[in-house]
C-alpha positions, 0 to 999 in steps of 0.5 A: 898463401899468395893474392893469386891463389887466394882469387875466386877459382873463376877467374883462373878458368881461361878460355871456356866463357861458355862453360862459366856463363851456364853455371855462373847464370844457373848460381844466380837463378839458385837452379843448380842442376843436382848431376853434372857432367862436365864433358870435354878433353882433360886440360882445359878446365872441367875441374877448376869449374868443378870446385869453381861451383864448389866454392859458389855453392859452400862461401857465404860470399859466393866463392869470394876464393879468400874465406877458409871455405874458398879455400878449403874447396881449392886444396882439396881439403873442404869435407862437403865437397870431396873430389873422386878419382880413378886409382889403381885396385888396393891390391895391386898399386900397378893395376889399371886406375877406376872408380869402382863401387866402393867408390860410389858406394861411399858417394851413397853414404856421404852424400845420404847425411847432413851436410858439415858445414856449408849448404851443399854437399858436393862430390865430384868424381874425376876421370868418371869415364873409367867408371867400372860397369857396376859401379856406373849402375850404382850410380845410377840409382844415386842420380834416379834419387838425389839427395836433397842439397847434394851435386854431383859433377861428373868429369869426363872425355869420353862419354861414351864409356858410361851408360845413356841411362847416367848421362842422360840424368846429368846436365851436360857443360861442354868445355873445348880445347882453347885455339893455338892464340889464345893458348900461346897469349896466355903463355906469352903473358905468363913471360913465355919466349914467343917463339917457346909459347908457340911450339908450346901451344901447338903440341898442347892439342888445344890443353891449357893445362898441358900448355902450363906445365909442359916440359918441352925437354921431356915430350922431345925425349918422348918424340924421339923414343916413340920414332925410335919405336916406328922405326923398328920393324918387329914391333909393327908385327903382331906379337912382336911388340914384346921384344921391344923393351918398352915401358908401357905403362898408360901414361906413357902408352898414352903420349905414344900414340900422341907423337904417332897421331901428329907424325901422320897428321903432318904427313897428309898436310905435306903430302895434300901441299899443306902451308908448313906453318900448319904442321907441328913438326914440320922439321922432322926428317922423316915427314917428306919421305914418308908422306912421299912413299905413304899413299894417302888412304894408307894414312887416312887408315893410319889416323882412325886406327891411332883414334881408336886405339886412344879411345880403347885405351880411355876405356880402360884396356891394356895399354900393351894392347893398345899400342900394339894395335896402334903399331900394327895399325901403322906397319903400311908407313913408307919412308921409315928407315931403319 
């Protein structure tokens, strides 16, 4: 265990002063809510904050970071701080990841028991927006009649994926995307060369977790593959996507949608005469052609279609259908060489 790993997790939470202040104030006043909804995009510290709260509740010194309880919370090994994540069905390992009713039944059972060691029982539902409707309904009962000294933390990016009755019973804590200069500065502090830090910050979309782990070689390869598919005329026609030999898993499709969102945004910015420094990739060859050949209304419509496809993907719609919807919606782009 390194010295850095033994520090309180609060110290590793970057750029989320508002969320951290609200939670630490609740701790100081002994007014921790029975249920929280940590709202914000992935990679900005939501899970880290949940574990930091767990450390503070289960550590005798209020979250020292170095004791056995704190170390086990950070490692996901404390019996009183459980993290539940979306997983594929047991009978289909390649199926859609979700939090299912059996996961919530296990939470209900655990919440009804006495804590193993600490004064609290904490359940972190990561990717709670992947919860099935049946699971959300089951969770509602626990939220309506919360067991004593039990804290439920729902981590989600898309609040529309859960029933309002579930979210209304949680205290909302919002996590914001970080600004590019904040992320670039953090990367430079970790020894990343300034030009590379700026690029990683730009492609991260405000997600510091992505910026810290970004493999630019892989990102470049993904961009190349995504744009090659976009330049394939048959892929932008309804029902023709299966002719393109593409691994359409959820992560791949999410990455492609991000590439297309950035590309269309850059084209619209270029068309509007924006400063080139604002573009994600000003050196992309076909960008000028698309900006010059595509009507503004078509670019705006393409961005709307891409955002809808991203929401649908987060809502567990088939990745193939989401990608097909996006590519068909990009059919009016002009200037893409086949």
